[in-house]
C-alpha positions as CSV (number, residue, x, y, z in Angstrom):
1,M,-4.9,7.6,-10.6
2,L,-4.1,7.8,-6.8
3,L,-3.6,11.6,-6.9
4,A,-7.0,11.9,-8.6
5,A,-8.6,9.7,-5.9
6,L,-6.9,11.7,-3.1
7,A,-8.1,15.0,-4.7
8,E,-11.6,13.7,-5.1
9,A,-11.8,12.5,-1.5
10,G,-10.0,15.6,-0.1
11,V,-7.4,13.5,1.6
12,D,-3.7,14.2,1.9
13,A,-1.2,11.5,0.7
14,R,0.2,11.2,4.2
15,D,-3.3,10.2,5.5
16,A,-3.8,7.4,3.0
17,V,-2.5,3.9,2.5
18,M,-2.5,1.9,-0.8
19,I,-3.0,-1.8,-0.5
20,G,-2.0,-3.8,-3.5
21,D,-0.6,-7.1,-4.8
22,T,1.8,-6.1,-7.5
23,S,5.0,-4.2,-7.7
24,F,3.2,-1.7,-10.0
25,D,0.8,-0.9,-7.1
26,M,3.7,-0.2,-4.8
27,E,5.5,2.0,-7.4
28,M,2.2,3.9,-7.9
29,A,1.8,4.5,-4.1
30,R,5.4,5.6,-3.8
31,A,5.1,8.0,-6.7
32,A,2.0,9.5,-5.1
33,G,3.7,9.8,-1.7
34,I,1.3,7.3,-0.2
35,T,2.3,4.4,2.2
36,G,2.1,1.2,0.3
37,F,1.1,-2.1,1.9
38,G,1.5,-5.3,-0.1
39,V,-0.4,-8.5,0.3
40,G,1.6,-11.7,-0.1
41,W,-1.2,-13.7,-1.6
42,G,-1.5,-11.8,-4.9
43,Y,0.2,-11.7,-8.2
44,H,3.8,-10.7,-7.2
45,A,6.0,-12.3,-4.6
46,P,6.5,-10.5,-1.3
47,E,10.1,-9.8,-2.2
48,A,9.1,-8.0,-5.3
49,L,6.6,-5.9,-3.3
50,T,9.3,-4.9,-0.8
51,A,11.8,-4.1,-3.6
52,S,9.2,-1.9,-5.2
53,G,8.7,0.2,-2.0
54,A,6.1,-1.7,0.1
55,A,6.3,-0.4,3.7
56,F,4.9,-3.8,4.8
57,V,3.8,-7.0,3.2
58,A,1.0,-8.9,4.9
59,A,1.0,-12.7,5.0
60,D,-2.7,-12.9,5.4
61,F,-5.8,-10.8,5.9
62,R,-5.5,-10.7,9.7
63,D,-1.9,-9.5,9.3
64,L,-3.1,-6.8,7.0
65,G,-5.8,-5.6,9.3
66,Q,-3.3,-5.4,12.2
67,A,-0.8,-3.4,10.0
68,V,-3.5,-0.9,9.0
69,A,-4.6,-0.5,12.6
70,R,-1.0,0.2,13.6
71,W,-0.5,2.6,10.8
72,A,-3.7,4.5,11.6
73,S,-2.9,4.9,15.3
Protein backbone atom coordinates (compact mmCIF):
# COMPACT_ATOMS: atom_id res chain seq x y z
CA MET A 1 0.00 0.00 0.00
CA LEU A 2 2.80 2.45 0.87
CA LEU A 3 4.75 1.62 -2.25
CA ALA A 4 1.67 2.33 -4.36
CA ALA A 5 1.14 5.66 -2.56
CA LEU A 6 4.78 6.63 -3.11
CA ALA A 7 4.58 5.73 -6.80
CA GLU A 8 1.34 7.63 -7.27
CA ALA A 9 2.77 10.71 -5.55
CA GLY A 10 6.13 10.41 -7.28
CA VAL A 11 7.97 10.41 -3.94
CA ASP A 12 11.01 8.35 -2.98
CA ALA A 13 10.78 6.32 0.24
CA ARG A 14 13.64 8.27 1.81
CA ASP A 15 11.57 11.45 1.39
CA ALA A 16 8.51 10.10 3.19
CA VAL A 17 7.47 9.37 6.74
CA MET A 18 4.72 7.01 7.89
CA ILE A 19 2.81 7.99 11.02
CA GLY A 20 0.90 5.21 12.70
CA ASP A 21 -0.40 3.82 15.95
CA THR A 22 0.12 0.08 15.51
CA SER A 23 3.07 -2.25 15.17
CA PHE A 24 1.59 -3.23 11.79
CA ASP A 25 2.00 0.37 10.61
CA MET A 26 5.65 0.39 11.68
CA GLU A 27 6.31 -2.97 10.00
CA MET A 28 4.69 -1.69 6.80
CA ALA A 29 6.85 1.44 6.87
CA ARG A 30 10.00 -0.57 7.45
CA ALA A 31 9.16 -2.97 4.61
CA ALA A 32 8.69 -0.01 2.25
CA GLY A 33 11.94 1.67 3.35
CA ILE A 34 10.05 4.59 4.92
CA THR A 35 10.84 6.15 8.30
CA GLY A 36 8.10 5.18 10.74
CA PHE A 37 6.91 7.47 13.52
CA GLY A 38 4.58 6.03 16.10
CA VAL A 39 2.03 7.83 18.22
CA GLY A 40 1.79 6.71 21.82
CA TRP A 41 -1.94 7.39 22.16
CA GLY A 42 -3.18 4.80 19.71
CA TYR A 43 -3.91 1.08 19.69
CA HIS A 44 -0.46 -0.35 20.47
CA ALA A 45 1.84 0.54 23.36
CA PRO A 46 4.90 2.70 22.64
CA GLU A 47 7.17 -0.28 23.40
CA ALA A 48 5.46 -2.35 20.71
CA LEU A 49 5.88 0.46 18.19
CA THR A 50 9.59 0.77 18.96
CA ALA A 51 10.05 -3.01 18.80
CA SER A 52 8.38 -3.00 15.38
CA GLY A 53 10.79 -0.43 13.96
CA ALA A 54 9.44 3.01 14.89
CA ALA A 55 12.24 5.56 14.60
CA PHE A 56 10.38 7.71 17.14
CA VAL A 57 7.26 7.43 19.28
CA ALA A 58 5.51 10.70 20.05
CA ALA A 59 3.90 11.24 23.43
CA ASP A 60 1.44 13.83 22.11
CA PHE A 61 0.58 15.80 18.98
CA ARG A 62 3.06 18.61 19.72
CA ASP A 63 5.83 16.04 20.18
CA LEU A 64 4.90 14.52 16.83
CA GLY A 65 4.96 17.89 15.07
CA GLN A 66 8.39 18.65 16.44
CA ALA A 67 9.70 15.23 15.38
CA VAL A 68 8.40 15.66 11.85
CA ALA A 69 9.96 19.14 11.67
CA ARG A 70 13.33 17.74 12.81
CA TRP A 71 13.07 14.88 10.31
CA ALA A 72 12.23 17.28 7.46
CA SER A 73 15.15 19.64 8.12
